[in-house]
C-alpha positions as CSV (number, residue, x, y, z in Angstrom):
1,X,-70.6,-13.1,-1.0
2,X,-67.2,-12.9,-2.8
3,X,-65.7,-9.5,-2.2
4,X,-65.5,-6.9,0.5
5,X,-68.4,-6.4,2.7
6,X,-70.7,-3.3,2.3
7,X,-69.8,-2.4,5.9
8,X,-66.1,-2.1,4.9
9,X,-67.0,0.3,2.0
10,X,-69.4,2.4,4.1
11,X,-67.3,2.8,7.2
12,X,-63.7,2.6,6.0
13,X,-63.1,2.8,2.2
14,X,-65.4,5.6,1.1
15,X,-64.7,8.0,4.1
16,X,-60.9,7.3,3.6
17,X,-61.0,8.1,-0.1
18,X,-63.0,11.4,0.5
19,X,-60.7,12.4,3.3
20,X,-57.6,11.8,1.3
21,X,-58.9,13.7,-1.7
22,X,-59.9,16.6,0.6
23,X,-56.4,16.6,2.1
24,X,-54.8,16.5,-1.3
25,X,-56.9,19.5,-2.4
26,X,-55.5,21.5,0.5
27,X,-52.0,21.2,-1.0
28,X,-52.1,23.5,-4.0
29,X,-48.5,22.8,-5.2
30,X,-48.6,19.0,-5.5
31,X,-52.2,18.5,-6.3
32,X,-51.7,16.2,-9.3
33,X,-49.1,14.0,-7.6
34,X,-51.1,13.7,-4.4
35,X,-54.3,12.8,-6.3
36,X,-52.5,10.1,-8.3
37,X,-51.0,8.6,-5.1
38,X,-54.3,8.6,-3.3
39,X,-56.0,7.0,-6.3
40,X,-53.4,4.3,-6.5
41,X,-53.6,3.6,-2.8
42,X,-57.4,3.3,-2.9
43,X,-57.3,0.9,-5.9
44,X,-54.6,-1.3,-4.3
45,X,-56.7,-1.3,-1.1
46,X,-59.8,-2.5,-2.9
47,X,-57.9,-5.2,-4.8
48,X,-56.2,-6.5,-1.6
49,X,-59.5,-6.5,0.2
50,X,-61.2,-8.5,-2.6
51,X,-58.3,-11.1,-2.6
52,X,-58.5,-11.4,1.1
53,X,-62.2,-12.0,1.0
54,X,-61.8,-14.7,-1.6
55,X,-59.2,-16.5,0.5
56,X,-61.4,-16.3,3.6
57,X,-64.3,-17.8,1.7
58,X,-62.2,-20.6,0.3
59,X,-60.8,-21.3,3.8
60,X,-64.3,-21.4,5.2
61,X,-65.5,-23.8,2.6
62,X,-62.5,-26.1,3.2
63,X,-63.2,-25.9,6.9
64,X,-66.8,-27.0,6.3
65,X,-65.6,-30.0,4.2
66,X,-63.1,-31.0,6.9
67,X,-65.6,-30.7,9.6
68,X,-68.0,-33.0,7.7
69,X,-65.3,-35.6,7.2
70,X,-64.4,-35.5,10.9
71,X,-68.0,-35.9,11.8
72,X,-68.4,-38.9,9.4
73,X,-65.3,-40.5,10.9
74,X,-66.6,-40.0,14.5
75,X,-69.9,-41.5,13.5
76,X,-68.2,-44.5,12.0
77,X,-66.0,-44.9,15.1
78,X,-69.0,-44.8,17.4
79,X,-70.9,-47.3,15.3
80,X,-67.8,-49.7,15.2
81,X,-67.3,-49.5,19.0
82,X,-70.8,-50.7,19.8
């Protein structure tokens, strides 16, 4: 799965966004500025989370490739030492 986990959205992102919008609504004077800032923060957070997920998946795939190569080398070494 490329992208943030559903658990991240359910437990962190969605409650954070609702809480921030609620807090901004409490401030009657700067409602528009606060809403814009919270929206930007939420969008940036989602983008960063997606990029981090992609990097983690790429690292995991590379780790699998490296582990297979090491396993092949170890198998070759054990066959050569017999």
